C-alpha positions in Angstrom: 54.9 -15.7 106.9 57.4 -16.4 104.1 56.1 -13.5 102.0 56.4 -11.1 104.9 60.1 -12.0 105.4 60.7 -11.6 101.7 59.0 -8.2 101.7 61.0 -6.9 104.6 64.2 -8.3 103.1 63.5 -6.4 99.9 62.6 -3.3 101.8 65.7 -3.4 104.0 67.9 -4.0 101.0 66.5 -1.0 99.2 66.9 1.2 102.3 70.5 0.0 102.8 71.4 1.0 99.2 69.7 4.4 99.6 71.4 5.1 102.9 74.8 4.2 101.4 74.3 6.6 98.5 73.0 9.3 100.9 76.1 8.9 103.0 78.5 9.1 100.1 76.7 12.1 98.6 76.4 14.1 101.8 79.3 13.1 104.1 81.6 11.6 101.5 81.4 14.1 98.7 80.9 17.1 100.9 83.6 16.3 103.6 85.7 13.2 103.1 86.4 13.5 99.3 86.2 17.3 99.2 90.0 17.9 98.8 90.1 15.5 95.8 86.9 16.9 94.3 88.0 20.5 94.7 90.5 20.0 91.9 87.5 19.9 89.5 85.4 23.1 89.0 81.7 23.2 88.2 80.3 26.6 87.4 83.4 28.3 88.7 83.2 26.6 92.1 85.2 23.6 93.4 83.2 20.4 93.0 83.6 19.5 96.7 82.0 22.8 97.7 79.3 22.4 95.1 78.4 19.0 96.5 78.3 20.3 100.1 76.1 23.2 99.1 73.8 22.0 96.3 74.8 18.7 94.8 73.7 16.6 97.8 70.2 18.3 97.7 69.8 17.1 94.1 71.0 13.6 95.1 68.4 13.6 97.9 65.6 14.5 95.5 66.7 11.7 93.1 66.8 9.3 96.0 63.3 10.2 97.1 62.0 9.6 93.5 64.0 6.3 93.3 62.6 5.1 96.7 59.0 5.8 95.7 59.4 4.0 92.4 61.1 1.0 93.9 58.8 0.7 96.9 55.9 0.7 94.4 57.5 -2.2 92.5 58.2 -4.1 95.8 54.6 -3.5 97.0 53.2 -4.8 93.7 55.5 -7.8 93.7 54.3 -8.9 97.1 50.7 -8.0 96.6 50.5 -5.2 99.2 50.0 -2.4 96.7 47.1 0.0 97.3 46.5 0.4 93.6 
C-alpha cells in the first residue's frame, strides 16, 4: 500500500509540472504574455504570435517526450514497468 501511494504521488507530481508548463506555453505565452513577447521578433514575426501559432505545438511535443521518459523512470523505480 505504501508503494502505491508513492507511485501515485510521483505520477501526480509529474502531471502537475507538465500541466503548469503546458498552461504557460499555450495560454501564458500565447495570450497573457503576448504583448511583452511581441517586442521580440522570430523569423520576422512577433514572438507572442509565434508561440500562439507554432511554439506551443513544439512545447507540447517536447512535453509528450518528457512524460514518456519520466513515466518510464517512475515505473521502473516502483517495479511496475512492462520491460
